[in-house]
C-alpha positions as CSV (number, residue, x, y, z in Angstrom):
1,M,-66.8,80.1,-47.7
2,I,-70.5,79.2,-47.9
3,W,-70.9,81.9,-45.0
4,R,-69.2,83.8,-46.7
5,F,-71.2,83.7,-50.0
6,R,-74.6,83.6,-47.8
7,T,-74.2,86.5,-46.0
8,G,-72.9,88.4,-48.5
9,S,-70.1,90.3,-46.4
10,Q,-66.9,90.8,-46.9
11,W,-63.5,88.0,-45.9
12,R,-62.3,90.1,-43.3
13,E,-65.8,90.1,-41.7
14,M,-65.8,86.3,-41.3
15,P,-66.3,84.6,-37.6
16,A,-63.0,83.9,-36.1
17,E,-64.4,80.5,-35.7
18,F,-64.2,79.2,-38.8
19,G,-59.8,80.2,-38.9
20,A,-58.1,82.8,-40.4
21,W,-60.1,85.1,-43.1
22,S,-57.2,85.0,-45.4
23,T,-56.8,81.0,-44.9
24,V,-60.4,80.4,-45.9
25,Y,-60.0,82.4,-48.7
26,G,-56.4,81.2,-50.1
27,R,-58.2,77.6,-50.1
28,F,-61.4,79.3,-52.5
29,R,-58.9,80.7,-54.5
30,Q,-57.2,77.5,-55.1
31,W,-60.6,75.8,-55.4
32,R,-61.6,78.7,-58.1
33,D,-58.2,78.2,-59.9
34,A,-58.4,74.5,-59.9
35,G,-61.9,74.3,-61.5
36,M,-63.6,73.0,-58.5
37,F,-66.5,75.2,-59.1
38,Q,-66.9,74.5,-61.8
39,A,-66.5,70.5,-61.8
40,L,-69.0,70.4,-58.7
41,M,-71.9,72.3,-61.3
42,E,-71.2,70.0,-63.4
43,V,-71.1,67.1,-61.8
44,L,-74.6,68.3,-60.2
45,I,-76.3,69.0,-63.6
46,A,-75.5,65.4,-64.7
47,L,-76.8,64.0,-61.7
48,A,-79.8,65.5,-62.0
49,A,-80.0,65.0,-66.4
50,R,-79.7,61.4,-64.9
51,R,-82.9,61.5,-62.7
52,G,-84.4,63.6,-65.1
53,Q,-84.9,66.6,-62.9
54,L,-83.4,68.9,-65.2
55,D,-85.0,72.1,-65.9
56,L,-82.3,75.3,-67.0
57,S,-85.3,77.2,-66.7
58,L,-84.7,77.9,-63.2
59,V,-81.1,78.6,-63.6
60,S,-80.3,82.4,-63.3
61,V,-77.0,83.5,-62.9
62,D,-76.7,87.6,-62.0
63,S,-73.4,90.0,-61.3
64,T,-74.2,92.8,-62.2
65,T,-72.7,95.5,-60.1
66,A,-73.0,98.9,-59.9
67,R,-70.1,101.5,-58.9
68,A,-70.5,104.7,-57.3
69,H,-68.6,107.8,-57.8
70,H,-65.3,108.4,-55.1
71,D,-67.6,111.5,-54.0
72,A,-70.7,109.5,-53.1
73,A,-68.6,108.0,-50.1
74,G,-67.7,110.8,-48.8
75,A,-64.3,111.3,-50.3
76,G,-65.0,114.5,-51.7
77,E,-65.1,116.3,-48.3
């Protein structure tokens, strides 16, 4: 999972050494649906706060997407 998000690649491009992409994706979906990533983030924030190291001004989440018309990919030719 880390490789996929670090590279920005698609799941199907994952190297075979990590196992079948569909298995890794299935595990990611299970963890996502179970709230694992949200819980992990909350624990990390709580630990940082306890140490006096919490600075949420450094946090930035961007989910901006830019969609192109299907003709932009040559579909209209």
